[in-house]
N, C-alpha and C positions, 0 to 999 in steps of 0.2 A: 228133679234134682237143680238139677245147673241153671236152667230158665228160673223157676222159683231165687234160687241166689243169687240172679243178676240182678231179676227184679225187684225184691228186697231192696239189693245194692245202692241202686239206678233212682238218681236223683230226679224233681219234677225238671230240671231244664234241661236233662240231658232227653229225660225222656221226648223233653216235647222238642229236642232238637230235627234228634231222632224220627216224630213223626214230621215235622215238616220239610225233610230232605223227601222223607218216604210220598209224602204227597205230590209234593212236587215230583218225585218218579212217576206215580202213580196221575198225572196227569199225561207227562211226556206220551207213557205209553198208551194212554188213551186218545191221546190225540194222532200218534200211529192208524191203532187202530182202524176206531170213526171216520179217520180221513182215507184209507183203505175202502173201509162202506162205500164213502162217497163217492168216491175214484170208480168205484167199481158199482153203481146206479145199485146201491142195496135196498129194496127197499124201506126194507128196520130203520134207513140213517137215519132219520128226521126226529123218531119214537128215541134211539140211542142217546143221540145227542143230547133231548134233555135229559132224559135223566144222567146221562155222564154228568152236563152241567149242575144240577142236581146235586149228586152227590160230593160232586167239587162244592159248590154250594155249602154243603152242611161240613164239611172238612174245614171250610175255611173259619164257619163259627167256632170251629172244637179252636184249634190253633189260634184263636184272634181272643179267646177265653183263656188259652193255659199255656200260649208261650211265648209273649213280647212281652222283656222288660220291659222297664219306665227308659234304660239308655237307649234299648234301640228302638223306640219309640218312632224318632224320629228321621231315621235313615230307612223302618220298614215302608213307614210313609210315605216319604222320595221316591224310595223305588217301586213301588205300587202305582203312582201320580203316574212318573215313565212308565210303566208296564202297560197303566188306562191308555194315556197318552196314544202308547203304538199300538198299545187291539185297534185304536176309535180312530187313525186312520189305518188304508189300506198298503200298507206297507209292503207290504211281499208278493201284489201283482204284479210287479216286475217275474215274479218268477214262473207263472203263469206260459210265456214266453219258450219257457224253457224244455217245462214241464208239468203237467195240470199237476198229477200226483205233491210234487214237490208242497205247490202254492198249500195245493186241503192241505197239507202235513203241516208245515207252519205257522201257517192260521190257524188252523185249531188245536195246538199246541201253545199256541199264545193265547187262545181263547181260553181254554181250560187252565192255566195259567192265574191267569188275571181274573176269570168265576172265582178261583181257591184263595189269593191276595186280595181281594176286592174286600169279601162279609168283616174277613179280619180287620184291614185296615182303618174298616169304620167301627166298626167294636172297640179299636183302638185308638181313633181321635176321640174317643167320647169318653172313655178315659184318661188322653191327656187334656181331654177340653174339661174333665172333673178335676182334678189333679187341680190345676189350675186356676180352677172357681177357689178350691179350699185353699192356697195360698194364701189369696187376699181376704 
């Protein structure tokens, strides 16, 4: 009863904000779990990594379609560019000297967040291009 009341009172922006936060938390939790699987040499690591990446891509498409408003497009795209650049370099390599598990956790968390943010960025970049084309 209370959940139904909250659902009808919540607008789409609030729902999208909570979904975005939940999806980032999912990326962090999955980074921890899959990173630990890789550390203990679980044979299912590669399959699990592929499935989690696919799920994060799907969640990113959902967020890209419902979440980002026109005011938020530029900051979101800049933040996504920073994430993609950071993930393309091996910034976490020095963590191997401390402990291999730290390296795996940090790199997989960043990988899943990028896998989540990149489709949303592509969708919003296309929306921004169409908006600019309409203005002219």
